[in-house]
N, C-alpha and C positions, 0 to 999 in steps of 0.2 A: 595296517602300516602307518606309523605316526606321521606327523605333518612334515618332518624333515625328509621323508622319503616320497613326497608327493609335490606336485606343482599346481597352483590355482589358476583357473581360466574362467573367463566371463564373456558371454556372447554380447556383441555390441548393443543389442536391443533388449538386454535383460540385466536386471540387478542381481540375479541369482548367481553366486560363485560355486564353481565346481572344482573339486581337488582330484587330479588324475595321478594315480600311482606312477612312480618312475621305475625304470629297469636298471639293474646293475650289470656293468660290463666288468668282468674280473680281469680281462687283459688290460684294459685302460685304466681301470679303478675309477671310471666316471659313471654317473647316472644319466639316463636319457629317456625321452618319451618319443614312441614311434607315431607316425601320422596315423596308422591304424587305430591306435589307442584314442587319439584325438576324435576320430570319426565315429567312435562308438557313442560319444557324447554330443558331438556337433556334426550332424550328418552333412551339411553342405559347406562346411569350412574350407576356405582356399588358402589361409595363411594365418599367421600369428603376428600380432602387433604388440611390441613392448616399448611403451613411450611412442616415439616417432620412428622407431627402427622396426621394418617390416620383414618377416621371413615368409616367402611365398613357396608353396609347394604343388605337386600334382596329385591327382586323386586316384590314379590308376592303382589297382591291386599289385601290379608287377613291380611297383615301386615301393614295396613293403619295407625293405631293409633301410630306406632313407630315414633318418631319425633327427629329432630336435634335441640337441644337447643342452643340458641345463646351464652349463658354464662353457664359454668359448663356442658359441654356436657356429657350425659349419654349414653353409647353404649349398644349394645345388649350383648357384652361380660360382662359388668358390671352387667346386669340383670341375666344372667346365673349364675354368682357366688353367687347371692342371693337366689338361690333355697333352699328351706327348706329340712328337713330330708326325707320327702316323695319322693323326687326325686332323692336320693343318689343312689339308685339301678339302676335307669334309666341312670344316668350319668356314672356309673362305666361300664355299658354294652356299652354305646356309645364310651368311651374311648377304650374299648377292640376291637370293630369293627374297629375303625380308626387305632389302632395299627397293627391289622391283615391286613388292607388295605396297610399300609406301608410296612409290611413284603412282601406282595405279589409283590409289585413294586420292591422291592430290590433284588428279587431272580434272579440276573443277571446270574450267573453261571449255573442256571437249565434251561435256556431258550433252546428249541430245535433248532438245527442248521437250520432247514427249517420248517417254519410254514406254514401250508395249507392256501391258500388265500381265505377264506370264512368267513362270519360272524358267521356261526355255529361253526367254530373252535375257534373263539375269545370269544363268549359269555360264554361258560362254565368256563372259567378262573375265573370269578367273580361271579358264581352261588351261592357259598357258602355265599358270602357277602349279596346277595339279600336275602337270606333265613334268615340270621340274622336280617336283617332290618325289614322283615316281622314279625319275632317273637317279636321284639322290638314294632312293631306297635300294636300287639295284647296286649302286656302289657299295652300300653297307653290306648288303647280302653276299657280294663278291668277295668281301674280306672276311666272312664268317667261317672259321675252321674249328670244328669240334665244338666244345662247350664255349658259351659267350662269357667273355671276360667282363668285369665290372664296367669298364670303359665302353665296350660294345653294348652293354645294356643302356648306359647313358645315351649313346647315339641313337638307339632305337626309340628311347623315350622322347628325345628331342624331335625325331621325325614324327612320331605319333602326335605330339603336341602341336606341331606345325600342321599336320593333316586336319587336326580338330579345329585349328584356327581358320584354315581355308573353308572347311565345311560349315563352320558357325558364320563366317562372313557371307556365304551363300544363303544360309537360312535367314540371316538378318535382313538381307536385301529383298528375299522373297516376301518375308512377312511385312516389311515397310511398304513394299509395292502393293501387296494385297490389301493393306489397311487404308493406304493413302490414295491408291490409284483409281478408286471408284467414287470419290466424293462428288456430289452434285455441284454444278458450277454456281448455283445460286444460294448455297449454304455457306454462311460465315463460320468457318471452323478454325480454331487455333490448332494447326497441325503439329507444331514442335513446342513442347513444354518440358521443363525439368522438374523433377521432384526431389527435393533434398531434406534430410532430417532437420527438424527445428530445434536448434540448440538454445538453451537459456544464455543469459548475458555471461554468465561465468563458465559456461560450456561444461557443466558437471552433470549432465544427464537430463532425462525427460521425466515428466510426471506420468505419462502413458505411452504405449508402444506405437501408436498411429499418429503421433504429432509430427506432421510433415508440412512443408510449404511448397506451393506450386510457383515456379519462376517461368513466365512466358518468354520465349526466345524470339529475337529478330530473325524472321524466316527468310534469310538470305538464300536466294535460289538463282538459278539461270535466267529465270523470268525478271529478276530485279537486279542483275549484275551489269555493271558498267566496267568493261575491261580496262578503260584507261584511268580509272580512279585509283588513288592511293589509300582509300579508307579500307577498313577491315572487310574482307570479302566473306569470311566464314559466318556461318551461323554464330550468333553471340547472345550473352545474357545483356540485360539493361541494368541500370542502376537502382531499379525498383527492388525494395527488400523482399518482394514476394507476397503471396497470399496463403494465410493459414487455411488448411483443410479442416472444416468445422465438423465433419462427421465421417466415421469409417465407411459408410455406404459408398463413398467416392471409389474405395478400392474394389468393392464388388461390382461396380459399374464399369470401370475402365481399367481394372488391374492389369490384364493382358496387354492392352494397348500401351499403358504407361510403362510396363516392363520392356516392351519393344522399344519404345523411345529411349529408355535408359541404356539399352544395348547399343542402340544407334549412336548415342552420345558417347559411350565409352569406347566402341570398338570402330566407329565410323562405317560409312557405307555409301554406295552410289545408287540411288533409287528414288523413284517418283519425283524427279526434278530437282532433288536435293544431292549435294555432294559434301559429305562430312568426313574430314580426317578423324583419325582416333584422337581421343581426348588428350593424350599426352603431346600430340603435335598441333592441336587446334588452338584457336584464339577465343575460346568460349568465354573467358572472363576478362578479355583485353579491354572491354569498354566500361568495366567496373572502375569507379573512381576510388582512389585510395582513402578518400575522407569519408566514404560511406561506412558508418560504424558497424551496422549490422551485416554488411556484405564483406567486411574485411576478412572475417574467419572463413567465409565461403571461398573467397579468391585464394586464400593461402592453402586450403585443404579440399579443394574441389575434387580431386581424385578420391580421396578417402570417403567423402560424403557420397559420391555417386556409387561407390561400392557398397556402402551401408544400405542405400536404397534398394539396390539390386538384390542384395542379399535378403532384405526384408520381403520384397516381392516374390522372390523365389520361394520363401518359407511360407507365404500366405496364399500364393496362387498355384502355379504349376512350375516346377523347375525347368530350366532350360533344356530342350530335347534336341538331340542331334538328328532325329528322325524327321526329314522334311515333310513326311506324311501327317505329322502332327500339326503342321501349320494351318490345316484346314480348320482346326478348332479355334484358332486365333482370328476370329472374324469380327470381333468387337471393335469397331473403328472410333475415331475421336468424336467427342460430344460437341454439338453446336455450342456456340459461345453463350447463348442465354441459358442452356441447361447447365453447362459447366459452372456458370456463375452461381448457381444455386447451392453448390457444395462447398463454396469458398466464403471465407470471412471478408467481406468487401465493404469499404466506406462508400456509401451510396452517393456522397457529394463529390466523388472524384471519377474521372474518366476510367473506363475499364476496357481492356488492360492498360494500366498507366504506363506511359512511355512508349507505347506502340500504336500504330495506326493502320486501319484497314486500307488496303490498296488493291484495286482490281487491275490485275496484270493480263498478259497476253492469253488469248484463248479462253477468256473467262475465268482464269485462276485468281483466287483470293490468297492474299498473303498478309501477315501481320508484320510490319517492319518498323524499324527505329526511325526517328525523324531525319537523320543524315541519309539513310538509305532510301527513304521516301523521296527526299528532295533529288537525290541522285537519279532515281528511276523516272520521275516526272520530267526531269530535264533531258534525260536521254530519250524518253518517249517523244518529247516534243521535237528533239533534234532528228529522230528517226523519220517522223512524219514530214518534217520540213524537207529532209534530204530526199524523201521518196517523191515528193511533188516538185522537185527541181529548185527548192528555195535554198537561201543561205542562212547559216546560223553562226554568230559570233560568240565564242565561248567565253571571252573575257568580259564583255558587256552583257552577254546573254540577250543579244539583239537578234531579231529575226525579220527577214525581209523576203517576201515571196510573192510572185504573181500566180493566181490560180484561175481556172476556167470555170469551176462549178462552185455553187454555193454549199454542196455537199462537202467538199473539201474544206471550205471555210468552216463549216460546222465541226469537222474532226480537229482542225487546228484549234479552234476556239475551246473545244472540250479539253484538249491537252494543255492549253494555256491556263484554264481555270484550275487544273490540277496543280500547276506550278504555283499559282497565286495562292492556293490554300496552304502550301507548305513553305512558301518562301519567307524567310525571316530576317535576312540581312538588307542593307540598304540598296543593293544593286538589284533592280527588279527587272523582270524580263520585258522587253519591248517587242511586240509582234506587230508586223505590218503586212496585211494581205491585200492585194489589188486584184479585183477580178473585173475590172472595167467599170461596171455600174456601181460597184461598191468598193469603198477603200476602208479596211478595217484596222484599227490601231488599238493596241492595248499597252498601257503603261501603268502597271497596277502594283500597289503595295498591299500588304495583308491587312491593314487598317481600313483602306479606302479603295475599293475596286473602281478605277476610272477607265472605263471602256468607251473609246470614241469610234465613230463611224462617219464616213463621207459617202454621200449619194450623189452620183453625177446628175441624174435626172429622175425625178419622181415617176415619170411616165414609163421609164425603162424597167421598172422593178417587176419581178414576177412573184407569183403567190409564194414560192419557196423563199424568195428574198424577204417578203414581208414577214413570213413566219419566223425566219432567223432573226430578223431585227427585234421582234417582239420577245424572243428567247434570250437575247444577249444582255438584257438588263443595261442597256447603254446609258451612260451618264452624259455624253457629249455627242451632238448630231450636227453635221453640217450638209446643206444641200447646195450644190455647186451651181445650179442653173435656175432661172426663175421658173417657180411653179405657175402653171397656167390655171385657168379657172377649172378645167377638167381634172386637175390634180388636187383640188380642195378636198375632196372626200377622202383621198389616200392619205394627205397630210393629216387631216382630222383623225383618221384611224390610227396613225402612228403615235400621235400625241396621246390618245386615249390609252393605248396599250403600253407605251413605254413609261411606266410609273416612276422610274428612277432617273428619268431624264432631267439633268440640272441645267445644261446649256444647250441652246439651240441657235445655229446661225444659218441664215438663208441668204444666198447671194441673188440679188433681185434687180431688175431695171425699174426706174423710178415709176413707170406707169403702173406697176403692180405693187409697189411698196406699201401703199396705204392699205390696199385690200388685204395683203398678207398680214400686216400688223394687227388689223382689226380681227382677222380671223383667229390669230393665236391669243390675243387678249380676251376676246369674248369666250372662246372655247375654255380657257383656263378658269374663268369666271363661272361657267356652267358646271365644270367639274367640282369646284368648291362648293357651289350651291346645292349639288346633289349629295353632299355629305362626304365625297371622296376627298383624298389629299392630293396635292401636286407638289412634285419636287423641283419644278421648273423655277429657276432663280434668275437666269440672265437669257435674254432673247436678243440677238443681234440681227439686223438687216444690213448687209454690206452691198455696195454698188458693184455692179458687174464689171465696171471699168477699173476697179481696184480702189485703194485709199484715196481720199480726197486731200490734195495739197493745198492748205489754206493759204500759203505764201505765194501760190502761183496765180497770176491773173491772165494767163493765156486763154485764148478763146476755146470754148467748149460747144460741142454740137448737141449735147443732151443735157437734160437736168439731172443732177446727181444728188443722191440723199443716202447717208448712212446713219443708222440709229441703234441705240442699245436701250432695251427696256429692262428694268430691274424690278423684280417682284418682291413684295413683302411676304414672309413666311405665313402660309395659311390664310392669306388675306387678299381680297380683290384689288387692294391699292397697288399702285405701281408708279415708278418714276422713269423718265425718259431723258436721254441725252442724244442730241441730233446734230449732225454736220451736214450742211446743205451748200450746194454750189449751182448757180443757175446757168442755163444755156445762153448762147449769145447769138441766136439766130432769129428769134422772134419774141415779141413781148408776151408775157404770161397773161393769159386770158381767163375770164371767169369760167368756172366749170372744169378747168384743166386739173390734172392730178397734182401738180405743184400748188395750185390755187387751193384745192381742197385740203392738202396737207397743212398748209399755212393755217387755214381756218381752224382745223381740228387740233394740230399738234405744234402750232408755231411757237407756243410758250417753251417747247422742249429745246429749241435751237441754241446751241451754245457756240457753234461756229458758222458764220454766214459769209459766203463770198457771192456778192450780188451781180457781178459782171455788169454789162452796159444795159442789158434789158430790164433791170429792176425798175419797176414803175410804181405810180401812185397806188394801184390796186394791191399789190403785194404789201407795200408799206402799210396800207391801212389794215389789211388782214393781220399783219404781224402786231400791229399796235392794238388791235382789238383782242387778240388771243393773250398777249402779255398783260393786258389790263386786268383780265380776269384771273389768270393763273399765275401772274408774275413772270419776270424775264430772268433766264439764266444765260443770256448772251454774254459771252467773255471775249470773243474775237470777231472783228467785223471788218470785212474788205468791201469798201463801198464805191460804186461807180454811179454818181448821181445824175448822169447826163439826162435821163428820161424822167427825172423827178420835178414835178411842179411844186408850187407852193403848198398844195395839200400833202404831198409826199414828204417834203421837207419838214412840215409841222409834225406829221406822224413820226418821222425819224427823231425829231427833238424829243418827243415823249418817250420814245423807246430807249434812247441813249440815257436819258435822265433816270429811267426806270430800272436801267440794267446796272445794278450795283457792282457786279463783278466784271464789268467790261474794262479791260485794261490793255487791249491790243487793237488799235484802229489803224487801217491802211486806207488812205484816201487817194484815188486815182481820178483827177479832175481834168477832163479833156474839153476841147472846144472852147477855151477861154476867150477866143476872139469873138464868139457870138454874144449877141445882146443878152443881157441879164446873167450870163454865165459868171462873170467876175463877182457879181453880187451874190450869187449862189455859193461860190468858193469862199467868199468872206464869211458867209453865214455858217457853213460847215466847219471851216477852220476855227471860228470862234466857239462853235459848239463842242468840237472834238480835240481842240488844240492840246489840252493837258493829257490826253491819252494817246495822241497821235504818234505812231511809231514810224510810219513811212509816209512820205509826201511825194506824190508824182503830179507835177502840173505841166500841161502843154497846150499849144494852140499856135495859131497863125498870128503874125504881127505882134511879136513878143514885147516890143517896145510900147505897145498900147495898153496891155493888161497887167504886166508884171509890176509897174509903178503902183497900181491900185493895191495890190497885195502888200507891197512894201510899205505903203502908208498905213494900212490896217494892222500889220504886224511888224513893227520896226526892229525888233531884236529877238534873239533866240530864246529868251525867257518865255515867249508865247508857246514854244513847243519843247518843253523840258525833257521829254523822253524820246525825241526823234533821233533815230539811228540811221535812217536811210533817206537820202534826198536826191531828187532828179528833177531837171528842168530840160524841156525839149521844145524845139520850135519846128513847125511842120516844114517850113522852107527857110533856108539859111538867111538869117537876119543879124545885123550888128547890134550888140548890146550896148545901150547908152551907159555912160559912167555911173549914173545913179542907180541903175539895175545892178551893175557889177558891185558896187558897194554894198547893195543890199544881200547879194549872194554871198559876199565876203563875210557879212555878219552871220549868215546862216550856216557857214561851213567852219566857223571859228570855234575855239575851244569854249565849251559851255561853262556855266557856273559850277561851283563845286558839287552841287546836288544834281546836275544835269547829266544827260546821256551823251557820250561821244559818238561821233559818226563812225560807221564801219563801212559805208557804202556811199559813193559820190558819183553822179553822172551829169554832165553837161553836154548836150547834143545839138548839133546843127546850128551853131551860132559863130560869129566872128567877134574877137575882142581886141581892142587896142593894145600894143605891147606893154604900155605902162600899167594898164588895167589888168592884164594878164599877171604882171608881177605882184600887183595888190592882191589879186585873187589867190595866187598860189602861196604867197607868204601868209595868208590868213588861214589856210587850210590846217585843221587839227589832225596831224598824222599819228597821234599817240595810239589809236585804236583802229585806224583806217586799213581795210584789207582789200577793198575793191575801188579803184580810181579809174574813171573813163572820161576821156575828152574826144570822142569820136565825131568825125565830120565837123571839125573846127579848124581854125587857123594856127593851132598849137605848132610851133616851130623849134628849131635847134636852140634858139635863144631861150624860150620858155623851158626847154629841157635842162638847160644849165641852171635856171632858177630852181626848178624842181629838185635837182641833185643837190644843190646847196642847202635847200630847206630840209631835205631828208637827213643830210650830214648833221645839220645843226639840231635835229630833233633828239639825237643822242638816245634813242630807245633800242634796248638789245633784249631779244632779237627783234628786228623791225618787222612789224605785223603785215605790211603790205605784200599780198601774194598775187595780185592780178592788176595789171596796168594795160589799159586798151587805148591805143593811138590810132585806131583805124581811120583811113581817109583824112589824114591831117597833112600839114605842109612838110612833115618829115618824109613823105614819099618821094620828094625830089632830092634827098640826100643820097649820095652814091655809097658812102662808107657807113652803112647801118651797123655794121658789127661793132664799130668803135663806140657808137652811141649806146648800144646794148650793154657793151662791157662797162661803160660809165655808170649806167644805172644799176647793174647787177653788183658793182663793186660796193655800193652803199646799201642796196636791198638784195641780198644774195638769193633769196627764195622767191622773188618775184617772177611771175610768168607775164611776158610782154607780147601782146597781141597787135599787129599792124606796123611792126618795125622789123 
């Protein structure tokens, strides 16, 4: 028969073209080819593709009369649409059954976490569908009268095909369950992958029949699902272009398994912890980016490519068998990751498989998942552990706070947090806080730098499990809340040896143990370096057990207080120190005391020193000797020189002159009525005047010693940076006019380069009315925040002068916020409210005490 009476066909995997003769129909005058004719040349063909138009057909011999017309193709679908009214009920029931089958496949969230590995556990899942098919069969049989009409034959063929689909689904589920249900827990096996034909860039065919690529899938399963997420839940492809299969032995090794996976992808199934919808309903390619050049064709033609692979595998291995007994021969399971890698063309410099991560999920199951699902699972796992132990988890900030009773729970939580840290990529990092009494664990970790902090209440309370956990955590920050005793030294030494990543150490310690603890850490680190090991320790803080030291407070203290920070040079035994010290006010510091030893060894490190009254010649000499050798870093000094003799004063002279960074000095000079005290005050004011920020002078018989100071320092230029000034008399005395004039100079506006007062207090004196007016009018109100005239004869007359001066200042907003007039002559005024309103009218923000 010539070429005009034949039609050319070519198998998808072959370049050979076969011409099939056509049949002539004298009634219609058309030529056609029957499916039986095609099967003589293509045994397993299921359809014909003309361009992008597909004609699908069934392979049953009973369907022999169905034909493929060369012109004006009439498909089975066209004939079904032509069924008359008698078949409407039948079609509705078929649709209902198919919809129910679809719903069954999509019940992803209801899949048991562990399915029993037997066919008897799989078959009942579709029993209801089988019963519905049988009911439909009875309906058809009930309408069968005599010879079957063509429409009746179509009905039967539809039912037969539906029965095959149900049977096929059962077999797929059984085979998947058999292959995947017995994998050892400790074997890393990629369970789901997709094999697709490798097309050239122009998609014009291949150079060989076995050129395929393996595409690993994100194994999204009930073990890695988070029902609250909006991300893709289905198993899906990644944006990696896949790996070429470099030898045909791959198909000999895992052909049956690969074919089962292709059936699973195409038809869907619920088996072995996976729930996959049919390919036409799945989101298999949803994660592929449109910009991926090589994957664009795959995304657009995924159904066609899957069919090509299935056909090739059926031709080269064993065709799909409806007999479930044959499933026993399909016992070749997935290959381990390492073995599978040997069959693929892989770039050794990149991770394998690219874009997927190994994840150990519940009950020892391994999964390969994408980065989004990996993060989702580890966050959910952390949340589940926290909730199971009674903690709280904040989704928005990913913060976790929990109280635990066992270090084993702490270990579980820490392991879950580490999983989060490994995959967390955005700027919001998880914060985990676990409190089990003796340990407070905090993690605030970014992917670049894992910063894990731990707080230990008392070293003596730690158990062996606690110590083991501390060593495993790779902590970078450690705080010890209570003073380590001598018996804790070995435990502290062991922790420092084991915590090789420890960068910051803070120990809260009372002064009596401060020096010993500092020496222990410094010497231990030096030994570690000398032994050839490295030390990550950079900062070591010793904090006072009473809290931070307030340099600006001169209130009495019953204990010596020291806080210090030691900074280490990288991989060097050299270190620097910065210390704040405040002395107690109960007894003089003696030779051999802890404070004495600290001044001798580390006095050079003191940057802030509050001496209180008990500062004596002994400490001043030790500080002088230490700073003479190592230099002084003193920058702030609060000095109460009452117990300093000439020896101590000379030592302080040298210290002040040696301290080049000293720029804040507070002098509290008391007992000025005593012999030699005014001379001492003059000496110190002359030494410190240029750096003096606060001056507090007090004593008995103020009229005797204040004129001596006025004579030595006649104007404000002697104290250019003074911002606080206080004068106090032990018992109430009247200030002579010459003393008032000197006070007026001290409180007046300084030179343009000077510092304005922000605090002024005059206490326990009486002043003549005209002298009050002189003093008040001299006050610089431009920066004054705190004004106090307590225990004086300040009266309503002086209040009027004060209001006038504030009004004349014309500063907005007026800075004064505290006015103290306790125990003044204003106590006798009946209408105090009017006085308060007068003041607040010109100083609206002021708080008035004593009125």
